[in-house]
N, C-alpha and C positions, 0 to 999 in steps of 0.2 A: 504493500500500500504506500510505502514511502517513496516509491518510484512514480507516483501519479500526482500531478497538480490538478486540483479541481478549481474551476473558474466559474464565477457567477457574477451577477450584477443586479442592483436594485435602483430604480429611478421612479420617483412619484410622478409619473407622466400625467396622471389624471388631474392632479392639482395644477401642473404646468399648463395643461390645455384648458383648465377651468371647466372640466367635464361636469355637466349638471347631474350626472348619475354616480359621481364618485363616492357618495356617502351611502349608497345602496348596493345590495348584491344583485345587480341587474345586468347580466351578461359578462361580468368580470368581478374579481374580488376587490374588496375595499382595501385601503391602505393598512388598517389594523390587521385585517386578515392576512395580508402579505407578510407583515412583520412577525406575526405569530407563527406562520408557516415557516418563515425564514429561520426561526430558532432551531427547528429540527435539523437543519443543515449546519448551523453555526456551532452547535455543541459537539459535532463530530470531530474526532481526533485525527484530522487529515490535513495535508497541505492545501491551503485554501487562499485563493486570490479573489478579492471582492472589489468590484468597481461600483462606485456609488457617489451620490452627491455628498458634499462635505458635511452637511447637516446630519447625516446618518452615521458618521464615523464613530461617534461616541457610543451609539447603540451597538454597533458591531464589536467595538472594543470590549464593551461590558459583557457581551455573550462569549467572547473569545479570550477573556482575561487570563485564563490558565493555559492557553494554547498560542500565545503570542509568537513563539518561535516557529509556528506553522501557519502564521497569518500575515498576509500582505494586503493592506487596504490601499487602493488607488482611487483618490478622490478626483473626479472629473464632473463638471457640470454638463448638462445636456448640450449646451452650446459648444462644448469642447470636443464632442464626439466627431469622428471622421465624417459621418453622414450628415452632420448639421448643415453643411453647405448645400446639401441636396434636399433639404426639408421642403423648400418651396416646390420642388419637383414632385415630391410626394403629395403635397396639397393640390397642385394643379392636376396631377394625374387622377387623384381621387375624385376631384370635381368633374373631370372629363368622363370618368367611368368608374363608378363605385360598384365593385363586384356584387351582384344581386344577392347572393347567399352569405355575404358578410354582414353581420349585425352592425348597424351604424353606431350603436352605443359603445361598442368595444373596438371595432376595427376602424381606427382613426389614422390620419397621416402620421401623427407622432408615435402611435403604436407600431406602425410599419417601420418607422425609423429605428425604434429601440430594438425590436426583435431582429431586425436585419443587422444590428450592431453586434450580435453574439459572436460572429466570426472575428470581428475586429478585437473584441476583448480577448479571445483565445489567441489570436495572432500576437498581440502585444505581450501576453503572458509567456508565450513560447519564446519570443525574442528576449524577454527579460530573463526567463528561466531562473527565477529567484531561488527556487528550491532544488535546482539541478536535477530535474527528473527527465526521464525519457518519454513519459506518457502524459497527456493532458486530457482533461475531460470537461466539457461544458455541462453544467447542471443548473436548471432553473432554481430560483430561490424557493419555489414551491415544489421542487422535484420530489423530495421525500415526503411531502404531504400528499401530493397527487398520486404518487406510486410508492406507498410505504413498503419497506422491507426490514428485516431484522438487522440488528447491528452486525451479527455474524456474517450475513450475506453482504452487507455494504462494505465491511472491512476486507472482504475477499473478492472484491470486484476485479482485482488484478488477474484473477484466474480466468476471466472471461474476455481479456483483451486479445488483440491480434497484433503480431509484430509487423505485419505488412498491409493491414487493411483498417479502414475506419468502421467501427461498430456503431450502428445507428438503427433506430426502430422504424421499420417499414410497416406502415399501416395498409398501404395499397401499392403493389408493384407498378412502377411507371413504365409502360411499354414504349418501345423505341419510336413508334409512329408519331408520338407527340413532338419529337425533336423538330420535325418539319411542319408542325402545326402549332407553333408557339402562341399565336394570337388566340386561337381557340382554347388552348390549354390555360392561358392566363385570364380567360374571360369569365371563368366560374371557379369558385374555390374548390380545390382538391386537396384533401388531407392525406397526402400520400406518405409523408415523412413526419414523425413526431420529433419536434426540435427541442424537447425539454431535457434530453440527455444524450450525449454522444461522447465517444472516447477513442483515442488512437495515439499512435506514436507521432513524434514531432514532424517527421518528414511527410507522412501521409496527410496529416492535418494541414500542413502548409500547402500541399497540392490542392486539397479540398477547398481551402479558403480562397486560393487563387481562382479556382473555377467558380466559386460562389460570387466573388467580386465581379468577374467577367459577366456572369449571367445577370446579376442585379443591375449592372450598367445597361445591359440590353433591355431589361424590363423597364427601367426608368426612361430610357431614350425612346422607347416604343409606346409610351403613354399609359403604363400600368403602375398601380401601387398595390403591392401584395405582401403577404407574410413571408418570413424566411422559409417556412415549411414548403411553400409552393416553389420557391427558388431551389431548395434542396431536392425536391422531387424531380425537377428538370435536370439538375446536375447528376442525380442518380441515373436518369435515362441516358445521359450522354457519357457517363464515366463509370459504368457498373464495376469495372475492374478494380477500383480502389475501395470498394465496400465489402464488408463482411456483415451483412444485415442480420437483425433478429426481428421478430414479428409480434405485433400487438397493437394496442391503442394508447391513448394519452396516459391513462391511469395504470398501464402496465409497462411504461417506458423504462423503468428500472427492474421491475419485478420479472419481466420476461427475458432478462439478459442471459440467463443460463438455460433457457428453454421456454416452451409455451405453457404457461400456467393459466392464462386468461385470454379471451378473444381469439379462440381457435378459428372462428369463421373468417377472420381477416387473413390469417395465414392460408386458409383453403382458397379464398378468393385470389390472393396473390399467386398461389400455385396454379390456378386455372388460367390466369392471365399470362403468366410466364410460359405455361405449356402451350397455349394457343399461339404464342409468339415463337414457339420452337426454340426457346432459350434453354437448351439442355443443361447448361452449367447452373443456371439458377433453379431449374426444376429439381436438379440433384440436391442443391443446397437446401431448398425449402422442404423437400420430402425427407431428407436426412434429419432436419430439425423436428419435423412433425413425428417421424417414426421414433426418434430418440425420446421425445417428450411423452409419447404414448407408452413406450416400453418402460419408462421411469415412473409411470403413473401420475405424471403431472396433469395429463388430460386423458379422457377416454373417448376414443373414436367409435362412432357407430360402425356396424359391420360393413356397410356399403362404402363408408368413408375410408375405412382401413384398406379395403381391397383397392379402391381407386388410388390412394396414396402409394401403396406398395407397387401397383401396376405402373404408375407414372415414374416412380423411382427406378424401377427396372428399365423402362423405356429410355430414360435419360442416361442411365449408366451404359446401356447398350450402345446408344448413339455416340457416347463419349469414348467408346472403345474400352470400357472398364468391365470386361466380361466376367471376371472372377467376382467382382463386387455385385454385378447383376445377378449372378447365380446365388450369391449369399442372400440377396433380398427375396428371391423366389423360394429358396429353401426355408427361409424364415416364415414366409406366407404358408408354405406347406405345413410346417410345424403348428402354426396357429389353426389351420383347418382341421388338424387332428383332435384338437381340444375344443373346437367351437363348431357345432353342427350347422349353425346358420351360415357361417363362412363357407363351410364345405359345400352346402347346398347351392349357394350363390355361384361358387366356382364350377360346380357340377353342371349347372344350367348353361354355362358358357364354355363347356368342355372343348368344343371344336376351336373356339377362339384361342384358348390357352395352349392347346396342342400345337396350333400353327405358329403362335408367337414365341413360345418357349423352346421350340425345336431348334431355333437358331443358336441356342446356347450349347448344343451338343453335350448336354449333361445327362448321363444315363439315369441318375436318381430322379431328376426332374421329369424326364421323358416317361419313366415308368409311373410316376405319380399322376401325371396328366392323363396317361392312357387308362388308368384305373379309377379316374374320377367317376 
């Protein structure tokens, strides 16, 4: 855990924009709610860099008084942020076209500016590298409130990092066809990526941040004002090779880091989209995650879901030229059919299909099994 620097930020943007709803829980949390949620992160014994307005420095220090050696507070006013010079662009673009399924109470030009600054906070933290770590993680101030995990899980997050890829929560797989249809993509909100938590090594993160900067420049120049999650979704479509995603929703953004505990339907939807796109690499990734989560009893697949996932796993491995692994998947399905009569009957009803498809594996055990279904 000491090789990770966590980065977060808090700005009272609702007060700054004089938002009339800032004292109510209508579409977003109140200031007091944010600060109370923030405490759950501030008490953690981790390397933590906090970007905030000067007026909240004492609050942070009070919560971190016994962890000052693991604390760096960087005070910047909103007007000092890199994107402040583009604030008028956010305003003008939002007036030109406010995305229809964005609630106007919450999704304001200043909100867009702040959430799109997350990558800037991480980039500055990497360049400073105050704690001399190899890994950096963005975490929302409400991250541990929105997606609660045990201390044991949180302090072992290093187990779920990747030395070569960025780990980020995919809510919906972004297919490649959106790359050439950006105007349509940015015309309606798509919650493809949950931006509340992500983690990676310095080199990959700097790549990611550069891609995000380029994409946000395109967004602003082409008349849109959007959240970082939409930008992240397009970067995911363009540069899938830098990601090692996991799958879930906003409130499983940390919880699902080691596998799928919640929101299985989102992973299944992503699987189907990747499968339809013939992205065998990602079909393999998603099915492996789902199979592992089922086998570890994090989730329980319905029989038809299980068969579908195992079949798609086999297909992806076969097309990737990983025949031995493909055999292992089918052998595992065979074992499951021996102890589950419903699975056996479903397979039996499609015997010809399985005989034809699995014969390419040239595996005697599998061929005998399908012949005897």
